[in-house]
C-alpha angles and dihedrals in degrees: 000000000000104000140180116204123208121187144117121189132060089267088070097051100080090055091051091050092046094051091048092047090050089063100249118150106247103202096185141347120223120200140158117280117267113282126225111244141161130032093302092046089235115187106252120194118230119260088251092054091050091050093046092049090052090053092049094244127151112255131196127181111192119181089233143328097256098106120083089225092061092048092047091050089053093047091049090065089069092210122179094216141011117210113204121194119172090321096159099217128097112243115213122223088256087067098037091056097051105081118071090236095034125227121317121202128203104216121190099228142056097266136252084035113081103008111178144040108329109033097146096050093043094050092055094041090053092052094244114176095212142016136163145165131291127203102214133187102233122235135164096280124083105272091325101125126117119278123246101176139358133193126190133212130176121247105230128208088252099049119120125186087260096055093041093048090055094049093047092048090058091043090052092049091055093045096050095050092049091048091050091051089057097033099135094046099048120118116225107221117197114233114253120247091229119083098026114154134154132237102212119200112273113259113211091225092060089054089075111112116244104207092196090072121091116275093245091056092047090050090054089047092053095045093045091055098041123145097358133066085351129217108259149186132193130233123179090345093307118121115221123192118211108214098174135011140164125222112237137179109258136136122217145108112305111267097017120136101235105180140003090254075078105249120172120201116234134191086284121005122346144251130239111221106233102169128014139168127206117214109279093006136100120263116267142180117275092242092054090048090052091050088058089072099232090122129027134186112280094028118127117224 
């Protein structure tokens, strides 16, 4: 099949590799322009661009698809299908309508649950027991198109957004290549109206830990935001990210440091801080953090 691939972050890379390994002709890869990063604000290519370069594929990184020239250049490829995986740019109808099979998106949730920008984080934060990937025929609405394929996976008590992202990326790669192999026989199933909810982009302010919530909810909050942007609390003006924690049975005022493990009391129960990171510092074990003296038993956070 003559394919165009559109993606940007590491989540997109397994799908690119799988499509290439399946023998499809990847006419061009579209990705977001290089981003400035580091102290020197060096232009860093996206993970998809790095992977495409390694495969010897043509890459383009337009700022958007608003100009007629960009749309015409895409149409001139005469692709049969465009595969879109966390690309990060809005595609107008003039692009969606070009390929014979349209544009297929790999979305990291079981649509219509968690449409939007942060489906993996939101699923863990909400305490969902399962999630998955959906291969969706793209249309103008936000993740509203008909479904071509879905795959499920459980969300375990140890899953973080990092581990679940990695598993869903591989699941999506397998699903897209199987869907492509059966492209002309697939049934397009409209999404149901029941169960629609939205995965809004994570705001850094909402990442702050509310110790009055039950320990199980705080555990989901921490795992859903680990490692980025990281659930956090402040002590003496210092922001501390909690990258891993374990719910424990403890009874005390919400936010109080109960033991030197360290265990922090929550609205019900408590959490033991397993892995934390102070602003500007390397991540460390909770016990080592406690030994630093920033928090002590009896202190209220």
